[in-house]
N, C-alpha and C positions, 0 to 999 in steps of 0.2 A: 427606293427599294423596288425591285421587280418581284412581285409576289404572285404565285400561282395557288389558287384554292381549288380543290377538287371536292365536290359535294353533290350527292345524289338528290338532295332537296334544294338545290341552289336556285330553282325557279320560284320558290315560295316567297311571298311578300316579306315575311319576317327575315329571311336571309338577304333579300335585296337591300333592306334597310342597313344591315351590317356592311354589305359590300360598298354602299354609297358612303358610309362613314370612313372606310379605309381610303377610298378615293379622295375624300375631303381632307385627309391628312397627307396628301401628296403621294400615296402609294400607287405605283404602276401595276394595276391589278388585272389579272385574267382569271376567269372562273370556268373550269371545265364542268359541264353539266350533262346529264343524259339527254340525248336528242328525243327520246321517248321513254316514259317510265310509268308503271302502273300507279294509279292514285285512287284512293278511296272516294266514296260518294261525297265526303266532306269537301273534296278539292276539285273534283271533275265529274260531270254527269256522264261522260263517255267512259269513265274508268281509267283513263290515261291522261297524263300531262305531257305535252310535247313542246319543244322549243319552237318559237315562231319569231318572225320579224318584230312582233309587238313586244318581245322581251328585251330587245336591244336597249342599251343604256349608253349615254354619252360619257359618263365618268369612268366606266370600266368596260372590259370586253368579255362577253360570253363566248365560249367555244364548245359547241355541242359535239358529243361523242356517243356513238351507239353502245348500248349495253349488250352483253351476250344474250341476255333474256330480259326484255322489258318488264316482264312479270316478276322478276327476281333480281333486284339490283345487287343482292348479296353474292351473285355469281360473277360480278365484276363487269368491266368494260371489254369491248373488242380490243384485244391486246395491241395490235399494230396501229389501230387508230389512236389509242392512248399514247403509244410510243411516239408517233410522229407529231402529235399535238404537243407533248412535253418538249420534244426536240425543237419544234418551231418557236416555243416561248422562251426557252433558255432562262429560267427564273433564277433569282438569288436564293429563294427558299420556297419549298412546297408545303402547303398546309392541307392535310386531308381531314375533312370534317366527317369522320366515321370512326368506328370502334377500333381499339387497339388490336383486336383479333381479325380485323376486316380483310377480306380477300382483295378488294380493290386498293387498299393500303399496301398490301403485298405486291400487287401489280405495279403500283406507283414506284415503290422502292426498287423493284427489279428494273423498271425502265430507267430510273435515276442511275443505277449502277452501270447499266449497259451504255448509257449516254455520257455520263460525267464521272463515273467512279463514285466516290463518296464526297465529292467536293460540294455538292448542293445539299443542304440539310432538308430532311423531311420530318415533319411533326404531325401528330394526330390530335384531334379534339374528340373526346369520348364521353359518353353518358353512362356506360355500363357499370352498374354497382352491385352485381352479383358475381361470385367466383366464376372464372372462365372454365367452361367444360364442353366437351363434345357430346353429341347426342348418344344415348345408350344403344348398345347392340340389341337388335331384334333378331333372334336366331331363327331365321327362316331361309330355307334353301331356295333362294330366288335371286333374280338380278338385283332387286332392291337391296338385299342383304349384302351382296358383294360391292355394290355402289357405296353402301354405308361404311364398309370396311375401308374402301379406298378413300372415302371422305375423312375418316378418322385419322388415317395416316397423313393425308394432305394437310388437314387442320393442324396436326402436331408440327409439321414442317413449317407451315405458314406462321404459326404462333412463335416458334423458335426463331425464324428469320426476322419477323417483325421486332421481336425483343432485342435482337442483336444489331439490327440495321437502323432502327429508329433513333432520331436525334433528340426527341423530346416529346412530352405529352402534356396537354392541358385537358382539364375535365370540368364537368358541370357540377360535381359534388365530391365531398371528401371520401366517401366510400369507394368511388372509382379510383382515387389516388391509392387507397389502401390495397385494392385488388391488384393494381399495377405493381406496387412495391412487393406484394406477396408473390407475384409471378417471377420476380427476380430482375426486373428492369431497374437499372441504376442511373439512367439519364435524368435530365431536368424534368420536373413535374410541378404543375401549379393548377389550383382550382380557380377557374374564372367562370362566373355565372353567364349563361347564354344571355345575349343582349336583347332587350325589349325596347321598341320605339315609343317613347313617351310623348311624341308628337301625335300619336294615334290614340293612345289610352290615357285618359285623364278624367277628372271629376266633371260631371255635368248635372244640371238640375233634374232630380228624380221625377218630379211631377210632369215636366215637359217631355221627358223620355217615355214615360208611361202613356201619356196622351198620344204621342207619336205612334206607339205600338198598340194602342187601343187596350191598355191594361188598366184595370181599376186602381185608383189612387189610395184606397183605404184598406188594402189587403197586405198581409205579410208575404213577401215573395222571396223564395229561396231558389238559387240557380246552380246549374252545372253546365259548362260548355266544353265540348270535346267529343271524342269518340264514345259512342254508346256501346261499350263492351263490358263484359262481366267484371274484369279486373279493376275497372274504375269505380266499382262499388255503387253503381247506379241503382241496383235493386235495394240495397240497404237504405239509400237516400229516399226512395219512394216509400218504403215501409216506415221510416222515421217520420216523414211528412204526414203520413196517414194517422200518426199518433198525436199530432199537434193540431189543436183546434184552429181553424181558419188559416192554416199554412198552405200556401200555394207554391207550385213548383214550375220552374222554367228550364227546359232542356233545349240547348242549341247544339245540333250536331246529328250525325248519322252513325250507324254501325250495325254489326251483325246481331246485336242483342236488342235492337229496338223493338222488334216484333214481340219478344218475350216481355219487354218492359211495358209495352202497351197493354198486354194481357194482364200483367200484375196490377197496373193502374185500374183496369176494369174490375178485376177480382176484388180489389179493396174498395171499389165504389167511389173513387175520388176523381173521376174523369173531368168533373167541372172545375177541379182545382189544379189541373196540370196542363201546361202549355208546351207543345212540341214545335220547334222551329227547325227547318233544314239549315244547313250551314250557310253562313253569311260571311261576306268579306270583312277584313279588319276595320275598314273605315266605317262600316255600319255596326260592327260588334260593340263598339264603345257605348252605343245607346242601350244595348241589351244589358250590359254590365250595370249601367247607371240606373236601371229600373229596380235593381235588387236591394233587398234588405240584408241578405247574407249570401255569400258564395260558398259552396261546399265542394271539396275534392275528397271523395271517400275511398280512395284507392285501396286495393287489397293485394297483399303480397302473394305470389304464386311460386311454384317450384323453379320457374325460370325468369321471373320478372318481379320487380318492385319499382315504385315510383322513382324516376331518375331525376326529375327537376320539378315539373308542374308549372309550365309557363303560364297557364291560366291563373294561377295564384298571384303571380306578379302583375298580370294585367288587371285583375280585380283590385289588388292593393293600390295600383296606380289610380284607380277610380275611387279610392277611399272607402271601399266596401269592406265591412267586417267579413272575415274569412274563417271557415272551419275546415281543418284538414285532418286526415287520418295519420296514424303513426308510421305509415308505410314509407320506407326508403328515405328520400331526400326531403320530404315534406317538412318535418320539424326543422331541418337546416335552413330551408328557404323562408319559413315563417318566423324564425328566431329574431326577436327584437321588434316585431310589428305588434303594437299594442292592441289592435282590433282583430286579434286572431286567437283561436283556441285549437288544441290538438285533442282528438279522441282516439281511443284504442281501436285500431282497425278491426272491422267485423262486429263491433259491439254497438248494436242499434240503439240500445237504451242510453248509452253514453253519448251517441250522436244526437239523440233527441234533446238531452240536457244541454249540450253545447250549442245547438241551434237556438234554443230558448234564450240562452245567455248572450249569445254573440250579437244579436240585433241591438242590444242596449250598450255595447262597448263604446267607449269614447277615447279620443286621443288625449293624452296628457297635455297640459298647456305648453310645456317645453319641448314637445315632440316636433321634429322637423321632418315632414314626410319626404321632401325633396332630397334631403341628405340621406335618409334611409334607403330610398329607391336607387340612389346613384350606383350602387354595386351591381344592380340588375340592368343598367342602361346599355344601349348600343355603344355609346361613347366609352364607357368603362371597358366593355368587351374588347374594343379595338385598341385602346390605349394600353391596357394590360398585355394584350398579345404583342403589340409592337415592342414593348419593353422586353418581353420574353424572347422575341425574335433576335433582338440586339445581343442578348446574352448567348444565344445559340450561334450566331454568325461570327462573333468576334473571336 
């Protein structure tokens, strides 16, 4: 099979693990990625991620294409560059790793139609688990107001076209499937969890990992890794930790809420109990997971977002760490069946405190097979399930 994947995050290491697995199954794979894209401080000190010769892989081909605006991938690729890239590849199937309502999904299907009619299927992989809606009107007599009107009209057209022209959708959670069904899409749909590379994330000796990072062996350590933003519930986690005697916290990541988080830690007087680390690569991150007694994802639903997957939950589970998650979005779906996990009501700090106290003592049942449980989250499962999905689309 000649497969084309288009993904704005295709240069990330987690995506590359998936691409290598496709190639291992004999897929002739090309991946279109942005030649330059804005990236947060977690991923790049310069603020941008750019394709370079170091990204080249033997097993598959990267094809960099310019975005219309590197600071806003949502505005799509340079159309004619994308057009000629797809024309050059002539794939059997195109898989766009972006939302069902995506503008560059629309661009892709328009290129497909102009080049091949409807002969080549296009499918989408989506995370969005809240109802599709356009931004509200802001009634101001300004250029911004008229741009917003134009955007709402364009969005409606894009959404309608994507719904009619798309050949199938795979999603990271069941709520995304429900949203797509409610939108009126009648094509094939399947939930397939995003794939995690378990050659990178696995159980290691806790004491050795703590020694490596100069962390005391006799403390209770609770952690969160990821973006330090309000909707991840990091303030709730700090407050909860302050209420538990001898509970230490580890944060790995960066984000626009970090400054406020540091102020909160100082206000509560727990500076000596909180460790902040800047972002680290996946190969090193496994040591940080294995230092923990409990991992917490305290996400809080907002008007336009709720937890869509929680990749860090799977990485923590792969390291056999007890996990506490909020009730936001897909978290209960991801943690379902994992014996060393607890769910708390999002935003309820007292409930979070009790769950943290309980979680560190959770044990695996004697008959529990962690490898079998994690299989549905693996890179191998992601690729195999998608290849079966492709076969049903192409035939």
